[in-house]
C-alpha positions as CSV (number, residue, x, y, z in Angstrom):
1,M,9.5,8.8,8.4
2,I,10.6,5.5,7.8
3,R,14.4,5.8,7.8
4,A,15.2,1.7,7.5
5,V,13.4,-1.4,7.9
6,A,14.2,-2.2,11.3
7,P,14.9,-5.6,12.4
8,A,11.1,-6.1,14.0
9,W,9.6,-5.3,10.8
10,W,11.5,-8.6,9.1
11,K,10.6,-10.4,12.1
12,L,6.8,-9.7,11.2
13,L,7.7,-10.6,7.5
14,D,8.8,-14.0,9.4
15,Y,6.0,-14.3,11.0
16,L,3.4,-14.2,8.2
17,K,5.3,-15.8,5.7
18,E,4.7,-18.7,8.4
19,N,1.0,-17.9,8.5
20,P,-0.2,-15.5,6.0
21,D,-4.0,-15.2,7.9
22,R,-1.7,-14.2,10.6
23,V,-2.4,-10.7,8.3
24,F,-5.5,-10.4,9.9
25,E,-5.0,-11.0,13.7
26,L,-2.8,-7.2,12.7
27,P,-4.1,-4.0,14.0
28,P,-4.4,-1.7,11.6
29,R,-1.5,0.4,12.2
30,K,0.5,-2.7,12.2
31,F,-0.8,-3.8,8.6
32,E,-0.2,0.3,7.6
33,E,3.5,-0.3,9.1
34,L,4.1,-3.8,6.9
35,V,3.1,-1.9,3.6
36,A,5.8,1.1,4.3
37,G,8.1,-1.2,5.7
38,A,7.7,-3.0,1.6
39,Y,8.3,0.2,0.0
40,Q,11.4,1.3,2.2
41,S,12.8,-2.7,1.6
42,E,12.3,-1.3,-2.2
43,G,14.8,1.4,-1.4
44,W,11.8,3.9,-1.2
45,I,12.4,7.1,1.5
46,V,8.5,6.4,3.1
47,K,6.8,8.6,5.6
48,L,3.8,6.7,7.4
49,T,0.8,9.1,7.8
50,P,-0.8,10.3,11.4
51,R,-3.5,8.0,12.4
52,S,-6.0,10.6,11.8
53,G,-6.7,13.8,9.9
54,D,-4.6,11.8,7.2
55,N,-6.9,12.5,3.9
56,G,-7.2,9.0,3.2
57,I,-3.7,8.3,2.5
58,D,-1.9,6.0,4.8
59,V,1.6,5.5,3.4
60,I,3.6,8.1,0.9
61,A,6.8,6.8,-0.6
62,E,9.1,8.5,-3.0
63,K,11.7,7.8,-5.1
64,P,14.2,10.9,-4.8
65,G,16.7,12.4,-7.9
66,V,15.9,14.3,-11.4
67,F,12.3,12.7,-11.9
68,K,11.1,12.6,-8.3
69,F,7.9,9.9,-8.3
70,R,5.6,10.1,-5.0
71,I,3.1,7.4,-4.2
72,H,-0.4,7.7,-1.9
73,D,-1.0,4.5,-0.7
74,Q,-4.1,3.5,1.2
75,A,-3.5,0.4,3.1
76,K,-7.0,-1.7,4.0
77,L,-7.2,-4.8,6.3
78,Y,-10.2,-5.9,5.7
79,K,-11.0,-9.9,6.5
80,P,-11.3,-12.5,4.0
81,G,-15.0,-11.8,2.3
82,R,-14.8,-7.4,3.4
83,V,-13.9,-6.1,-0.7
84,V,-12.6,-2.5,-1.2
85,T,-15.6,-1.0,-2.8
86,A,-14.9,1.4,-6.3
87,E,-16.2,4.1,-3.4
88,E,-13.1,3.4,-1.5
89,V,-10.7,3.7,-4.4
90,R,-12.6,6.7,-5.8
91,A,-11.8,8.4,-2.5
92,L,-8.2,7.5,-2.7
93,L,-8.2,9.1,-6.3
94,H,-9.2,12.4,-4.9
95,T,-5.8,12.7,-3.1
96,I,-4.0,12.1,-5.9
97,H,-6.3,14.3,-8.8
98,P,-5.3,17.5,-9.9
99,A,-8.6,19.0,-8.8
100,G,-8.6,16.8,-5.5
101,L,-6.6,17.3,-2.2
102,N,-3.2,16.8,-4.4
103,K,-0.2,16.8,-2.5
104,G,2.3,15.9,-5.4
105,A,1.7,12.2,-6.3
106,S,2.5,10.4,-9.1
107,M,0.6,7.6,-8.3
108,G,-2.8,6.3,-5.8
109,V,-2.4,3.1,-4.4
110,V,-4.4,1.0,-2.5
111,T,-3.0,-2.3,-0.9
112,T,-5.7,-4.4,0.8
113,S,-5.4,-8.1,2.8
114,S,-8.5,-8.9,1.2
115,S,-9.7,-8.3,-2.0
116,F,-11.7,-6.1,-4.5
117,A,-15.1,-5.7,-5.5
118,P,-15.7,-7.7,-8.7
119,R,-14.6,-5.7,-11.4
120,I,-13.6,-2.5,-10.3
121,E,-11.2,-2.5,-12.8
122,K,-13.7,-1.9,-15.3
123,D,-15.4,0.7,-13.6
124,P,-15.6,3.9,-15.6
125,S,-14.2,6.4,-12.9
126,I,-11.5,4.1,-11.8
127,A,-10.1,2.2,-15.3
128,G,-8.5,5.7,-17.1
129,Y,-6.3,6.0,-14.5
130,M,-4.6,2.4,-14.0
131,P,-2.6,1.5,-14.5
132,H,-0.2,4.5,-14.7
133,H,-1.7,6.4,-12.1
134,L,-3.7,3.9,-10.0
135,T,-2.5,0.4,-8.9
136,L,-4.6,-2.2,-6.6
137,I,-2.9,-4.5,-4.5
138,D,-5.3,-6.9,-2.6
139,G,-4.1,-9.9,-0.8
140,E,-2.3,-12.5,-3.2
141,K,-0.4,-9.7,-4.4
142,L,0.6,-8.2,-1.4
143,F,2.1,-11.6,-0.2
144,D,3.5,-12.5,-3.7
145,R,5.1,-8.8,-3.2
146,L,6.4,-9.8,0.7
147,D,7.6,-13.2,-0.4
148,E,10.4,-11.2,-3.1
149,I,11.1,-8.7,-0.7
150,S,11.9,-11.9,1.7
151,K,14.2,-13.4,-0.9
152,T,16.4,-10.1,-1.1
153,K,16.9,-10.4,2.7
154,E,18.0,-14.2,2.1
155,Q,20.7,-12.6,-0.7
156,L,22.4,-9.9,2.3
């Protein structure tokens, strides 16, 4: 369970802000921690799953309250040119689908340092889940999100 965004996470954010291509130098687990820290800094209660046996889920983020909301996020640290395929997105969908490995997830998110296969959002087995049950965050959107988070730190 991640309880607070550690100073080391903010340093990592600053490090990546100087040169976003450094994200590709991170070990996969650090990338998962980067994604988990982003949720936590936005007020989510976050759990980083074990390195193996996670059923395709790397980060679990919850908003507590009367209307609980849980996200299952799969973090994909891919180099430029390697895309997240429709098959990989479908595997995450299986974890949130009521007939699949559902563990109370409201939404699935795939976050990648790279991009997604062309026209993936038009794939019939994926399109019906978007945007209410599935979000795809590519490298550009990820860095936009991290930039917004870093602005909140500057305001503190």
